[in-house]
Every structure is written in structure tokens, then in C-alpha cells.
N, C-alpha and C positions, 0 to 999 in steps of 0.2 A: 510483579505486574503481568499483565495479560495480554494477549496478542490476537488481532483480527486477521483475517488475511480475505481481500475482496476478491469472489470467485463469480460473482453473476451476472457477469457481462455475457452478451449473445457473440459477439465478435464478428461483426458483420465485415470487417475489413480482411479478416483470416480465412471469408469463405474461400473454397468448398470444406478447408480443413475441421471448421466447424460446425459443420453441417451434422456431424455424429458424434464428435468428440470435445467438450467443453475447453475453452481456451485454457484456463491453468492445466489442463491434461497434456498439453502438447509437449513433447519431448524435445529435451536438449541436452545435449553432452550425454546422452544415455538415462535421462530419467524426467520424469514430469516437472514443469516448471514451479508446480506448487511443490512438489516434494524437496527442491532446493530451498526453499523458505523454510519449509517446517524442519528438517535437518540443522538449518542456522540456528533457528529460533531455541530448538532443543540445545543445542551445542552452546547456547550462550544462557541456559537455565531459565527459558521463558517455553514450560512445557503445555500451560493450559491457553489454548488456540481456540478460537471460533473462526468457522469457515461460512460465510454467507453463499447462496446459491441461488439459480434460478431456472438459467436455459439448460437443460440436461444434470441439473440436480444431483436425479437419483446416481448418474453415473460418478458421480464425484466422493458419493457417500460411498457409493460400492470400492473404489479405489482406496479409500482410506483410510476408512472405517474408524475403529476409535481412536487411532492415531497410535496404538500400543506398540505396533510394528517399526515405529520412528521414534519411540520413548517419550512419547507426547501425550496429551489428554484432549482430542479433539472434539468440540460440540459442532452443531449445525446449524445456521438460520435459516431455515428456507422461505423463499420469496414467492411472491407470483411469478406467472411466466415471462412478465414485462419487466421485472425487479423493481427496485424504489431508487433509483439514483444511489451515491455514494452516501451521501448524509441519512436520507431514508432508511439505507440497508444498516448502518450505525446504529441508528435511533432504536430500530425494532431489535439490534441485538444488546440494547444497554444493560439491560441486568445483569448481564454475563461479567462484566466488569468491575463489579462490587464498589464502585464510587470511588474508582481509582483512576487516575490515568493511565492510558492504554495506549499499546502501538499498533497501529493500522499498517497494512502492508498489500498495496496493489497484487493481485493472482499472476497478472500478466506481464512482470517485468523480470529480469533476471540484472543482479548487480552482486558485485564483491564485499557491499557493505554488510557490517559486521552488526547483529543487531544486540552484541553487547553496549553499544553506543546507546543506546535508547535508556539502559540503565541510569548512566549517569545523567544523561537529559532529564528523564522522570523525575530522579532526586532534585534536579535544579527548580522544577517545576511545584514539586512540592515545597521546596524553600521559599520559593516566589509566588505567591498566590494572584500576582500579576500576569505570570505567563498563562495563556489557556490553550496555546498550541506550539507545537515544535516540528519545524519541516525540514526535513534532508533536501538540499537541492544541488542540482549538478551542471556541468557545462551544457549549453547547447547544442542537442545534437544536428546534422545537417536538415533534419524534416522540420524541425521548429527553432529556428535562428532567432526568434525574437524572444524566446523565453515567456516566462510566468509571472515571476512576481523578482523585486530588487531586493538583494541582501546587502545593508551597511556593514561597516566594518565592526561595528559595535554587536553584529548578530541579531539587528532587528530587520522584520520582513516590511517591506511596503509593497503598495499597488504598483505593478512597474509603469516608470515614467512621471511616477509622483514624488521621487525621492533620488536622492545623491545612492548609489550604490549600482552593482551589475545585476543587469536584467539576466535571471538564471531560470532554468527549467526544474520544475517539482517531479522529484524521482518517485511519486506515488508512497513515499514511506513516512509518516507523521506519529507524532503523539498528542495525543487531545482530553481535555478535561470532558468528563460526562455532561459536564452544566452546560456546556455549548449544543448539546443535541436535546435537552431534556423537553422543552416546549415546543418542538418539534411533532405536527400532528402523526398520531400512529397511522403504521403502515401508509404512506403518502409519500409518492414519489418527491424528492428533493434533492437536488446537486448541493456538493458540497462548497464549490467555489465562491458564493455568496458568504457563507459563512469564513470564510479564509479571509475573504476582504476585509468584512466587519471586524475579525480582531486586528486586520494589519491597520485599519483605521483609527482603532481604540490603542493601538501600540502594546497589542496582549501576543503578537505572534512572532517568536523567534524562530532562528533557524541555524545549520551550517551547512558548508559545502562538502558535497560528498565528492573529490576528485577522482575517485578511482573507474573502475569498470561500471558502465550501467547502460542498458539494452531496453526501450520500450517496444517487446515485441509484438508490435502492431500489424505487420503484415505478415504473407507467406514468406517474402525475400530477406527480410528482417531475421526469422525463425531459421529460415535455412543459411544466412549466413552467420548468425551465432553459433548454432547446431557444428559447422565448420569449423569457428574459431575455438570450441570447447575442445574438441577431436582433434586441433591440433596442440594445445596446451596442453593434452594430456598423453601424447606423444613426446613432448619437448623433455 
């Protein structure tokens, strides 16, 4: 299975930190956010990785290179300065995934989730053609108490408020079938959420709860808090 790390966002809420540094290169625990992802992917055997970028993308390529320093094989999907939103960015990179289910991770999160879990989920998708996406959910953080989608006891995802199940927050980690994106117009800005909701309405979206550590590093304050936590953990 191949993986994609989303790294094209401008990071407006992180300014001024992101005025000169792309958000995924901001460091916590002594290394950039995106490097945490790459190292975990490689440890799980997922070495073929594509990174999309837009804002200051040349700095991402300069920092990561071809991935050899991490034991990875990194490709890049360069987008226009404004980016293509999540679904549009995935659609642009679609040939990279060789018509197989693929893993996508937001580049601006930190988590102890292990990519090895994606391998078993992808196998379930291969065995069941009715599953088009598999999303990992997490308990709602204080800044997002209402959650995103509902996960029922059978592991089926539903739009929030339309079914039994706890409303949880999407981690930014998911596996998708390429077919979800083939009909999208090329090089067009398209958000991912409408595709997610359509899959839920057709009962083709599954999910699982990640009840470990997870942070949406969306503000300088969250970045600082996470950095302190990781420093404390390293000393423990």
C-alpha cells in the first residue's frame, strides 16, 4: 500500500510561524511534524509516499529530498499556490496509487496512531468491495466538541445527528479507493467532506476509534503545548 501526506495548506492560523516555514515543517519534540509521520510509515513498511505541497513547497522538498535519509521513497505533487483542497489534491496524485486503496494522513497533526493498522483495514477493503473509505476517528477535543461524524457499534460511519452512534472527530487519517476521485475535474479545488458524506449516505464508509494521543496542531498555542508534552515524555 502507498501513502500520501497532505502538506499543501497555508496554515493561516499558525501565522506568523508559517509565513516563512510550511506548517508540516514546524518542529515538535525535536523534529518536524511531517518527519514523525514518515518515520512511522517506514517502520510499518509503507515506504512509498507522496507529499503534496503548495505554500513554500520548495522548502518541503529541500528538507525531505527523495526520502532516502528516512528509508522512504518520497514523490511530490506540486499544486498551484492556492492549493486544490483535499479531494482535489488527492485526485491530482491519483496515478501514484496504482489503482489500489491508499492511506492519506494530514501533515499538520501529531498522533501515536500506528500506520500498521492501515494494512489490516486495507485488506478488509479489498475483501469487501462495498467499503470505499475507512476513517480513524478520535474523541472530541475541547476546540471541536461537536465532532464530525457518528460511528456506530458496527463500525459504520454516518453523518452527525442522522444515526445512532457517538459523534467523534475525524483524525485526518483515512484509507480511500481511487474510484472515489476519478470523476473529479483535473486540477480543480474540491473539498473532501462532500465525498465523505456521500459514502456515508451509501453506507460505504467504515471507521474505527483511535483512543490514544492525537493533536490537531492548528494554532501556535497547540504547537507549544504539544512540544512541551513531548519534551516531558522524553525525560520521563
